[in-house]
Legacy VTK file of the C-alpha trace (Angstrom):
# vtk DataFile Version 3.0
C-alpha trace
ASCII
DATASET POLYDATA
POINTS 159 float
-33.169 24.746 22.591
-33.909 26.519 26.242
-36.917 25.622 28.051
-39.781 27.777 28.649
-41.942 27.915 31.496
-45.457 27.843 31.988
-48.251 28.097 34.342
-50.700 25.035 34.202
-53.095 27.631 32.300
-50.871 28.570 29.680
-49.937 24.407 29.379
-53.885 23.334 28.963
-53.987 26.215 26.703
-51.233 24.450 24.359
-52.408 21.176 24.980
-56.130 22.256 24.198
-57.297 20.926 27.131
-58.565 22.631 30.323
-56.841 23.026 33.724
-58.968 20.402 35.676
-57.619 17.584 32.836
-53.894 18.670 33.313
-54.461 18.575 37.271
-56.830 15.089 36.185
-53.970 13.588 34.811
-51.263 14.845 37.747
-53.405 12.855 40.062
-53.449 9.955 38.100
-49.560 9.890 38.113
-49.331 10.783 34.413
-47.772 14.232 34.428
-45.441 15.377 36.815
-44.887 18.589 37.878
-41.424 19.226 38.213
-41.379 22.860 40.010
-43.920 24.674 42.272
-43.692 28.574 43.695
-43.178 29.390 46.948
-47.308 29.773 46.565
-47.791 26.303 45.209
-48.036 27.778 41.478
-47.647 24.829 39.301
-44.738 25.299 36.655
-44.293 23.223 33.493
-41.469 22.855 30.758
-41.079 22.234 27.071
-40.515 19.198 28.158
-43.118 18.744 29.755
-45.861 20.196 27.129
-44.258 17.472 24.434
-45.408 15.172 27.112
-48.317 15.898 27.835
-48.764 16.348 23.933
-48.067 12.591 23.613
-50.197 11.507 26.414
-53.370 13.152 24.312
-52.058 11.364 21.146
-52.542 8.156 22.997
-55.549 8.939 23.721
-56.394 9.726 20.182
-55.434 6.350 19.175
-57.626 4.715 21.886
-55.383 3.794 24.371
-56.893 4.026 27.741
-55.570 6.067 30.832
-54.662 2.859 32.423
-52.609 1.702 29.491
-51.108 5.110 29.143
-50.320 4.602 32.859
-48.660 1.605 33.101
-46.251 2.539 30.179
-45.536 5.844 32.380
-44.704 4.166 35.427
-42.252 1.109 33.623
-39.703 4.285 33.252
-37.760 4.230 36.498
-36.928 0.624 36.131
-36.451 0.901 32.404
-33.587 2.952 31.887
-32.865 1.279 28.096
-36.401 1.967 27.238
-36.854 -1.230 25.929
-39.787 -2.306 28.048
-41.889 0.883 27.358
-41.051 -0.421 23.532
-42.161 -3.573 23.588
-45.420 -2.830 25.867
-45.998 0.299 23.176
-45.826 -2.330 20.313
-48.284 -4.854 22.206
-50.242 -1.961 22.667
-50.005 -0.744 19.372
-51.222 -3.482 17.370
-54.070 -4.128 19.972
-55.094 -0.846 19.029
-54.435 -1.490 15.491
-56.260 -4.485 15.500
-59.612 -3.246 17.465
-59.343 -0.084 14.514
-59.634 -2.374 11.799
-62.676 -4.425 13.327
-64.130 -1.502 14.377
-63.385 -0.118 10.541
-64.929 -3.702 8.387
-68.100 -2.434 10.651
-68.462 0.687 9.495
-67.680 0.177 5.722
-70.352 -2.441 6.061
-72.614 -0.472 7.486
-71.928 2.557 4.513
-72.921 -0.297 2.505
-75.455 -1.056 3.443
-76.997 3.179 3.491
-75.412 3.594 0.256
-77.797 0.170 -1.271
-80.839 1.863 0.322
-79.956 5.025 -0.824
-79.527 3.618 -4.133
-82.694 1.849 -3.950
-84.795 4.806 -2.883
-83.194 7.485 -5.664
-84.378 4.325 -8.042
-88.129 4.488 -7.022
-89.352 8.110 -8.566
-93.009 6.868 -8.374
-95.054 4.906 -6.046
-93.023 4.920 -2.805
-94.175 2.281 -0.136
-92.966 1.650 3.680
-91.556 -1.683 3.623
-94.539 -4.537 3.497
-94.218 -5.637 6.615
-96.007 -9.366 6.214
-95.504 -9.511 2.602
-91.413 -9.564 2.947
-91.944 -12.668 0.584
-92.733 -10.884 -2.425
-90.406 -7.736 -2.015
-88.128 -7.462 -4.781
-85.330 -6.288 -2.138
-85.773 -8.910 0.017
-82.386 -10.409 -0.638
-80.729 -7.545 0.841
-82.952 -6.915 3.841
-81.794 -7.566 7.540
-85.828 -8.121 7.999
-86.213 -10.946 5.336
-85.627 -13.830 6.675
-87.749 -16.627 4.561
-91.477 -17.652 4.641
-93.366 -17.170 8.327
-89.408 -15.664 9.731
-91.425 -12.496 11.206
-94.142 -14.793 12.673
-91.028 -16.516 14.498
-89.465 -13.530 15.259
-92.363 -12.155 17.274
-92.572 -15.260 19.479
-88.654 -14.982 20.235
LINES 1 160
159 0 1 2 3 4 5 6 7 8 9 10 11 12 13 14 15 16 17 18 19 20 21 22 23 24 25 26 27 28 29 30 31 32 33 34 35 36 37 38 39 40 41 42 43 44 45 46 47 48 49 50 51 52 53 54 55 56 57 58 59 60 61 62 63 64 65 66 67 68 69 70 71 72 73 74 75 76 77 78 79 80 81 82 83 84 85 86 87 88 89 90 91 92 93 94 95 96 97 98 99 100 101 102 103 104 105 106 107 108 109 110 111 112 113 114 115 116 117 118 119 120 121 122 123 124 125 126 127 128 129 130 131 132 133 134 135 136 137 138 139 140 141 142 143 144 145 146 147 148 149 150 151 152 153 154 155 156 157 158
């Protein structure tokens, strides 16, 4: 495969990012310009584009630019790639753990909203707003995040 060359604007368009982002990644040391014209125009190759797309993929997965930079900076001292592989595994596992936690939180939120929709759909007539002080008598108190038992609302206001 022969490498095409791209100017910064072309590279940014192919990666669906701004020129400013390309320059920012260069300033952070995440992306290196392989060649420049006599006038200072940056030129990039297909390999640079793939590298940039990989950075964007890691960002999409939730990696911080600092985490990505740490892995990239290992390159010169990691000829076998083993250190980067181990670090990537560690980072992927951390991201998976964070994402699963977020998923559980979203699943719980979704379940709560679905419960509310079901309750609102079940009440065809006589809908009232939350009864406030009469929570003790509310038929939905077991699923209500405001209900904490008799006198709970009074206790809450003193906190």
